[in-house]
C-alpha positions as CSV (number, residue, x, y, z in Angstrom):
1,M,0.0,0.0,0.0
2,P,1.4,3.4,-0.9
3,I,-0.1,5.1,2.3
4,K,1.8,4.3,5.5
5,Y,0.5,4.9,9.0
6,E,3.6,4.6,11.1
7,K,3.2,8.2,12.2
8,L,-0.3,7.5,13.4
9,I,0.7,4.4,15.3
10,K,3.4,6.3,17.0
11,K,1.1,9.2,17.9
12,M,-1.5,6.8,19.3
13,K,1.2,5.1,21.5
14,E,2.4,8.5,22.7
15,A,-1.2,9.4,23.6
16,C,-1.7,5.9,25.3
17,I,-4.5,5.1,22.9
18,T,-4.9,1.3,22.6
19,S,-7.3,-1.0,20.8
20,Y,-9.2,-1.2,24.1
21,T,-9.5,2.6,24.3
22,I,-10.7,2.8,20.7
23,K,-13.4,0.1,21.3
24,R,-14.5,1.5,24.7
25,D,-14.8,5.1,23.4
26,K,-16.2,4.0,20.0
27,I,-13.6,6.1,18.2
28,I,-13.3,3.9,15.2
29,G,-14.3,0.3,14.5
30,Q,-12.1,-2.6,15.3
31,A,-11.9,-3.6,11.7
32,T,-10.6,-0.1,10.8
33,Y,-8.1,-0.3,13.7
34,K,-6.8,-3.6,12.3
35,K,-6.5,-2.0,8.8
36,I,-4.4,0.8,10.2
37,M,-2.1,-1.7,12.1
38,E,-1.8,-3.9,8.9
39,G,-1.4,-1.0,6.4
40,G,-4.8,-1.2,4.7
41,D,-6.9,1.5,3.3
42,I,-9.1,3.7,5.5
43,D,-11.6,6.4,4.5
44,T,-11.4,10.1,5.0
45,R,-14.1,10.1,7.8
46,T,-11.8,7.9,9.8
47,I,-8.8,10.2,9.1
48,A,-10.9,13.2,10.2
49,K,-11.9,11.4,13.5
50,L,-8.3,10.5,14.3
51,C,-7.1,14.0,13.5
52,K,-9.7,15.4,15.8
53,L,-8.8,12.9,18.5
54,L,-5.0,13.6,18.2
55,N,-5.4,17.3,17.4
56,C,-3.3,17.1,14.3
57,Q,-3.4,17.3,10.5
58,P,-3.6,14.3,8.1
59,G,0.1,14.7,7.1
60,D,1.0,14.3,10.8
61,I,-0.5,10.7,10.8
62,M,0.1,9.3,7.4
63,E,2.6,9.4,4.6
64,Y,2.6,8.6,0.9
65,V,5.4,6.2,-0.2
66,E,5.6,5.4,-3.9
67,E,5.5,1.7,-4.5
68,E,8.4,0.2,-6.5
69,E,7.4,-1.4,-9.8
Protein backbone atom coordinates (compact mmCIF):
# COMPACT_ATOMS: atom_id res chain seq x y z
CA MET A 1 0.00 0.00 0.00
CA PRO A 2 1.36 3.45 -0.86
CA ILE A 3 -0.10 5.08 2.29
CA LYS A 4 1.82 4.32 5.48
CA TYR A 5 0.45 4.86 8.98
CA GLU A 6 3.61 4.58 11.10
CA LYS A 7 3.22 8.22 12.20
CA LEU A 8 -0.34 7.51 13.36
CA ILE A 9 0.67 4.39 15.26
CA LYS A 10 3.45 6.34 16.98
CA LYS A 11 1.09 9.20 17.91
CA MET A 12 -1.46 6.75 19.28
CA LYS A 13 1.18 5.08 21.45
CA GLU A 14 2.39 8.46 22.72
CA ALA A 15 -1.21 9.37 23.63
CA CYS A 16 -1.74 5.94 25.30
CA ILE A 17 -4.53 5.09 22.86
CA THR A 18 -4.91 1.32 22.64
CA SER A 19 -7.30 -1.00 20.83
CA TYR A 20 -9.22 -1.19 24.12
CA THR A 21 -9.51 2.62 24.30
CA ILE A 22 -10.74 2.75 20.71
CA LYS A 23 -13.36 0.08 21.35
CA ARG A 24 -14.48 1.51 24.72
CA ASP A 25 -14.81 5.08 23.44
CA LYS A 26 -16.17 4.02 20.02
CA ILE A 27 -13.61 6.15 18.21
CA ILE A 28 -13.29 3.87 15.17
CA GLY A 29 -14.31 0.28 14.50
CA GLN A 30 -12.07 -2.63 15.34
CA ALA A 31 -11.85 -3.61 11.66
CA THR A 32 -10.59 -0.12 10.82
CA TYR A 33 -8.08 -0.28 13.67
CA LYS A 34 -6.84 -3.59 12.26
CA LYS A 35 -6.49 -2.04 8.78
CA ILE A 36 -4.37 0.75 10.23
CA MET A 37 -2.12 -1.69 12.05
CA GLU A 38 -1.75 -3.88 8.95
CA GLY A 39 -1.40 -1.04 6.43
CA GLY A 40 -4.80 -1.24 4.74
CA ASP A 41 -6.93 1.53 3.27
CA ILE A 42 -9.06 3.73 5.52
CA ASP A 43 -11.57 6.39 4.52
CA THR A 44 -11.42 10.14 5.01
CA ARG A 45 -14.07 10.09 7.77
CA THR A 46 -11.76 7.89 9.82
CA ILE A 47 -8.81 10.17 9.11
CA ALA A 48 -10.91 13.15 10.25
CA LYS A 49 -11.90 11.40 13.50
CA LEU A 50 -8.30 10.49 14.26
CA CYS A 51 -7.07 14.02 13.48
CA LYS A 52 -9.69 15.44 15.83
CA LEU A 53 -8.76 12.94 18.55
CA LEU A 54 -5.03 13.61 18.21
CA ASN A 55 -5.39 17.34 17.43
CA CYS A 56 -3.32 17.11 14.26
CA GLN A 57 -3.42 17.31 10.46
CA PRO A 58 -3.60 14.31 8.06
CA GLY A 59 0.06 14.73 7.10
CA ASP A 60 0.95 14.25 10.76
CA ILE A 61 -0.52 10.74 10.81
CA MET A 62 0.09 9.30 7.37
CA GLU A 63 2.62 9.36 4.58
CA TYR A 64 2.57 8.56 0.87
CA VAL A 65 5.37 6.24 -0.18
CA GLU A 66 5.61 5.43 -3.87
CA GLU A 67 5.53 1.73 -4.55
CA GLU A 68 8.36 0.16 -6.48
CA GLU A 69 7.38 -1.43 -9.76
